[in-house]
Structure formats: C-alpha cells, structure tokens
N, C-alpha and C positions, 0 to 999 in steps of 0.2 A: 504494500499500499504506500502510496506517495506521501511524503511528510506533510503537505498541506492538508490533505484529506484527514490524516490521523489527527493533526492538531485540532482541526475544526470539529471532529467527532468528540474529542475529549474536552476541549476548552474553547471558548469563542472569543476571538479578538473583536474589539469594537469596530474596527475598520478593516475592509478588505479592498484589494486592488482589482482593476479590471483584469489583469493577468490571471489572478486567482480564479476570478468568476468565469473566464474563458475555459480554464483548465477543468473547472468542476461543474460546468453548465448542465451536463447530463445526469448528474447524480440524482438518484431516485428520491433521496430525502430533502432535496433542495426545493424551496419555494421562494419566488422573487416578487416582491410587492413594490409597486410604485407609489409613493407618497405624494398625492395631489392635494392642493389647497385652493380650489377655485372660489374666490369670494371678492366682495367689493373692495376689501381692504388688504388684499394679498397682491403680490406681484404675479401670481399664478392665475390669471384671468382667462386663459384660453382653455377650452375643453380638451380633453385628451384626444390625440390622434390615434385612429384605429389601425394605421398602416406603418407605424414606425414605433420602435421601442426595443427593449431587450427580449430576446425570444422566450415565450412563455410567461412574461411577466403579467401580474394582475394590477390593474389600476385601482387605487383606493382613495376615495375622496374622504379627506379627514374632517370635512364638515358633517359627514353622515356616519361614518364608521368610528367606532371606539369613543363616542362622545356621549355625555349624559344629556339626553334630550329633555329632561325635567329641569335643567339648569338654564337660567337666563344668560348667563356668561357663555362666551364662545369657547368651543374646544376643550370644555372640562371633561376630565377622565370619565369614562363610563363605569357603571357598577360592574362587578365581576361577572354577574349573570349576563348583562347586555354585552360585555366584551366577548364572553365565550360564544354568544350567539352570532356576533359579527365575524369572529375569527372562523367559526365553523362554516358560515355562509360563504367565506372566501376560500374554503377548502383547506384551512391550516390544521395540521395534525400536531399532536403532542410531541412526535419525534421529529418534526421538521427543522431543518436548519434554514432560517429565514434570512434572506438578504433584501434590505431595503434601499431604495434609491429615489432620486427626484430629478426633474428635467432641468434644474438649474445648477446642478453640481452637488452642493450640500446646502439645503434650505429646510424642508419640512421632513426629510428622511430621518434625522436624529429623533425627532418627536415620535415618529412611528416606532423606532427602535426602543425608545424609553418606555413607552406604554406597554410594550410586550415585556420588557424587564420588570416593570411594575406589577404585571400580572403573572410573574413567576417563570417566564421563559428566557433562559440565558443564551441559547443558541441563535443569536440574532445579531446581525452586523450591518453597518452602513457601507455602501459602495462608494469609495473615495472618488470624487469627481462626478459621480452620478451619470446621467445619460450622456452629457457632452464628453466625458472622458471615454464612455463606451464607444460613441461614434468616432472619436478621434483615432481609435485603434483600427478602424476600417471593417469590423464584422458586419455581415448582413443584418439589417434591421427586420424584424418580424413582427406580425400583428400581436397586440396585447389583448388580454381580456379585461373587460371593465366590469368590476363589481362581483356579483355573486357567482360561485363556481357551480358547475353541473353536479359535482359531488361533494356532499357535506363533509367537512373535516370533523376531527374528534377532540379539538383543543378544548381544555377546561382551565380556567384562570385560577391562580393560586395567589391572591392579592398580597403585595408587599406594600404596606402603608408608609414605609420610610422613603420611598422614592420621590413622591410629591408631598408638598405641604400647603397649609392654608394661611390665610392673612394673619390669624392670631399667632401662628408659629413664627411668621416673619416679624410681627410686632414685638415678640419676646426676643428674637434674635438681634433686633436693633439695639437692645440693651446690654447685649453681652459682647465683651471684647474677643470672645472665641470665634464669633461668626463674622462673615462678610457677605453682604448682599451684592450680587453682580447684576446689573441692568444691561441687557443686551440690545436695548433700542438704540436708535441714532443719537448722536450727540445733541442735536437740536431738540429732539423730543425730551431727552434727559434733562436739559437745561430750561426747558419750557419756552424756548425761542421759536420752535417749529410746531405747527398744529398737530393735534392728535387725529388719526384717521377715523376714530369712532366718536360719534356725537356724545356730548355731556361729560367728557373726561377732562379733569384738570391738567394743566401742564406742570412738568417738573418731575421729581423722583422721590423715592423713599428716602427718609433721612439716613445718612451714613452709607448709602449705597455708592458703588463705584460704577463708572460707565466702561463697558467693554462691548461696543457694537458687534453684533454676531459675525459680520463680514471681516472684522479685524483678525480673526483666527484662520481666515481662508485666504488663499491666493488664486483668484480667478475660479472659484468654486471648488477648489481642492484644499483639503486641510493641510495647514503649514506643518513643517517638520517639528518634531518635539523640541528641538533646541530653540526654535523661534517661539513655539507656544510658551515654553518655560520663561523666556525673556518677557513676553507680554504679561503673564501672570505675576512674575516678580515686580514688574513695573508698578503694579497696584498693591504691592506688599501683602499678597495673598498667601504666602508660605505659612504652612501650619495652621490655617484657618479652616473652619467648617463653612462650607460654601452653599448659599441659596442663590439660584439663578432666577431671574425674572425677565419679562419682555412685554410685549403688547397683550398676547393671549395665550402664553405657555408654550408657543411652538418654537420660535428662533432662539429662546432661552436654552433649548436643548442643544444648540450648536456649540457655544462655549462650555456647556456642561460636558459634552462629548470630548472637547478639546482638554478639559481638566482631567477627565479620566485617562486620556491618552498619555498624560505626563505623570500618572501615578496618584492623583488625588483621589481618595476614597470616600470621604465624607461630603456627599453631594446630594442636594435636593433641588427640585424645580418647584417654584411657586405656581400652582396651577391656574389661580385666577389672574395673576399677573396684573398689568396696569389697567385691564379691562375691569377688574374689581377695585383695585387700590385707588385708581384715579377717579372712580365713581362714588366712593364711600367717603363722605365728609367727616366721619368719625376717625379717619386714618390720617396722619400727618403727611404733608407734602412739603418739599422744599426745592428751590431752584438754585441754591448755593453750590 
C-alpha cells in the first residue's frame, strides 16, 4: 500500500494537495464534497456549473445543508439529528474519507470540514487551492452531482461541543488573558469604517479582538507555508493563547482556524454566531479602537 493511502487511513491531515487527490481519486472510501455558498452577501453568487468540476464531486449548498433552520442567524450549525440526515442524503458513510473543496481556492471549504469535525468525523481534509488548483494541473473536468445522492449514506453524528462556541463563551473569554479572539473580517469592517453587508449590524469589533482577515493566510487561494503562517500568528502575539475565531457568519473564520491547526495550535474554537449575532445584540460591547 502506498504511503499516502496508509497515512490517510490511519490519520487525517487537515490539508491535502491536488497531487494526492489525483493519486487517490478512485479509492472506494473517498467522497468529494464541494462547499458552495450562494447568497447575497457571499462572493459565491453564481450557481454551480453542471459540466465542470472534480470528477464525482457533490455540490453542497451551505445555506441549506448542515444548518439549523430554526435559527434566525445564518449558517448556524445544525443539530446532530439534522446533520446526520443531511449527510446521509448526500451519501456520506461513517467510513468515508471526505475531501472538501470550493471554487475560489480556500473560502467555504474549511467550514465544511470543521462541521464534520464537530460531528465526530476526523477523516476529512481540505483540498489546498480548491478547484483553481485542480484545473491548473490539467486533469479533465467532469460533471458534478448537486445535492442529494441516489443512495443514502449511513453517517451518524457524534457531537463535539468544544469545536464551536456561543456569545456567552466569547464574553467570558474577553475577560481572560489566556484567550485571544481573532476576527477574520476585512480591516474596514473590523474598524467600523466599511459598511456591514447585513442590515442592522453595528460597525466595529469585539473588545480585545485582533484582526486577521481570512485571506491574509492565503496566497492566491492557496494556504501559505507553515513558516509564513507562524509569522502571521506571532505578529499578533498569539503564542500560547487559547484562540476563538470569528467572522461575519462563522464561515471564513474557519480559514485562519485551519491555518492555526496547521502550525500546531490545538486549543481552537469558532464563534458560530460571529458578527451576525454580536453586531446585532446591543447587550454585547463593540469597539472601533
């Protein structure tokens, strides 16, 4: 058995290369999910194309799959029961090795990876560079499937509550020197000088938060090397801190959270409500300093 196959059967790296996927594309235990986020406030406003993509991949609209439909806030993590139903509808099995990607390189795919991690599935990885990196290597594009599979999977969620956190946890973390809150929105939104894309939200950021725009850990849609990531995190004095990542709606926060994992940070949470909740609740403090 080749080393890459053995490694992924035993332990799952957070990030895999196009070369690895090409080598392992026909593995029977592999399932490939494209993380899509078509919405008015997302850069992904185009519907999925049916005639291009990674062979056999399944398009997953993150506005509809793996979200709690009873929550007013966008993209809130689904209940374990709803998550299991969605995963089974996509044909995901307990023993699947899941590869996730998106059409921008790295954007929504880390969110899709993290929600599977939160539901107890460890064999899930992000394709570094996503669809652009796949296309750049020259393999033939093939039709993707959109949504539900013809055959139900058997995935059953095993919820890990420590992966995501709520506003009250963030408010407590604000008071602790052991924690750092990392905001993945743009500098303008962080400082309150650029408008929020969602109506009714205040400008600014959570007190004591540091700004790390999600694309700062990327180089043209590809994750930066570990030494560059470490420099970025060190520039914010994040060494030995317990990290909580936030963004607009809990999606792009997962990008620097993945970067932190890649350089060995182990105490990581994502604030699921993110600025969609914090910016709307007037009982929660906001600053522009």
